[in-house]
N, C-alpha and C positions, 0 to 999 in steps of 0.2 A: 466322592473323594477319589483322588488318583492315587494308587497305591501299586507300587510295581518293584523293581529289583530289590529284593530282600538282600539287605544287607545280608540280605540273602546274597543277595547278591552278596556275596561271601554269606548271602543268605537272600531268600527273596526279597525283594525290596518293596515294603508299601510306605510310601510316604506322600502325604497329601500338601503339595505346595505348587507353585507356577514352575519352581524348577524341582526336578526329581533326577535323584542319581542314585545309582545302584549301590547298594551297600547293606549292610546286614540290618536287620528289623533289631530293634532293641527296644522291647516293650515288655511290661510284665503281663499285659492281655494280649490273648491270640488274636490275627486278624482272621475274617471269617469272611470268603467272598461268596457271593450268591453264585450258583448255577448259571452258566455262559459267562463269567467275567474270568476266572483263572482257568478254568476245566469245565466240562460239561456236567460237572455235578458240583456241590457246596464243599468248597477248599478253605480247610483253617491252615494258619500258618503260625507257627510258634517257634520263639527262638530265647534262648537263655545263655547266658554269660558274655564275653564278648565286651570290647570296648572302642570306639570309634570318635575320631576326632575330625572337626572339619574346619576348615580355614577358608574364608571368602573372600575374593581380592573385587575393590570397587574402582569404577574410574573418577576422574574427576568432578563429575557431576553426580557422583554416589549410586550409578548402576551399577548392579552386580555383573562381573563381567568374566570371572573364573571361581570356580570351587573346587578345592580338593579335599577329598575324604580318606580315611587310611584307619587301618583298625585291626585287632585280634579277630579271631574268628568267632563265631559262636555255635551252639549246637542246634541247627534248624530241623524243624519235625513240620512236615506237610502230612495233612490227614484228611482222607475223603469222609465227610460227614455222613455221607448215606452207606457207605458199607463198613465203616472205622478202620479200614486200611491205612497205616501210616508208613512213613520212608523220612529216616532221618540222615543228614549229613553232619558230620562234625569236621565244621570248617577252618582254615588256618588264617584267615584274614584275606583282606582286600584293599584295593587301593583303586579310588576313581577320580578321574580329572574329566572335570565339565566345563566347558568353554562357551560363552557366546559368541555367536556369530554375528556377522554386521548386518544380517537380515532380521535380527530378533529372535532367531531360533538356536537350540544350545546343540552341542555334540558333545558327547560323552563317551569316555575311554573306561573301562571298569577291567580290571586284572586281579586276577587271584579265583577267590570262590564266591560266584555270584547267581542269584536266582533272577530271572526275569520273567516277568508276567505280562503277555500281551493282550488285551481286551480286542474285542469285537472292530473297534475304529483303527486300530493301529494296523502297522503294516512289518510282516505280514498279520493279517487279521487273526486275531485269536477266537476261541479262548486258548491260550496254551500257558503252561508253566515251565520253565526249563532250568535245571541246575547247571550251571557252567563252571568248568574250572580251566582257565586259561584267560585269553583276552576277548572282549566283549566291546563293539562299537556300535553305538547308536545316535539316533537324531532327536531331539525333541522339538516338535512344533509349536508354533504360537498358541495353538489351540490346546496344547496337552498331549495331543497323540503322537507315539513312538514311531520311528521307522528304524529298523534292524541294518546295520551297515555290514557288520562282518561279526565273525565269530572264527576263534581259534581255541583247540584244545578237546577235550572230553566233554560231553553233553549228556545229562538226563532228562528226557522227557516224563516229567514227573505225572503228569495225567495219565499217561499209559501204565506207569509203575504202580498207580493205585485204584486200576480197575480191575 
């Protein structure tokens, strides 16, 4: 399962799909990542509240070419399940615009409050979990790996904050 930007992004995003966008996680159950995926320890991500709306755009052949997600923020809580330490972010919302590139990859531009999780296969290689306030741009390769292009604004290293 490929989970990342939690609407977190606006919270940290954990989504499983061929197209993943940074956005707040909206689930009743927490997401738990094994050690080595989000951080060097077992990481739990829980969000409550929020309201996310997504609009998809397709070409004449029915291929997804663009997706916009926007919504009210969530209360996002990251927990180190090894030591019980938690950190919470009361996000105020996010907007994510994801566009399909001619080569079949996607470029996502997320603004607002977004949590991004990079796995060992991503660039830069994880595990890392970062909560951003500002703008984050990243590419999603055909194989599902992410490549960070740029960031602006404050960032919190969640893994460091929970150790």
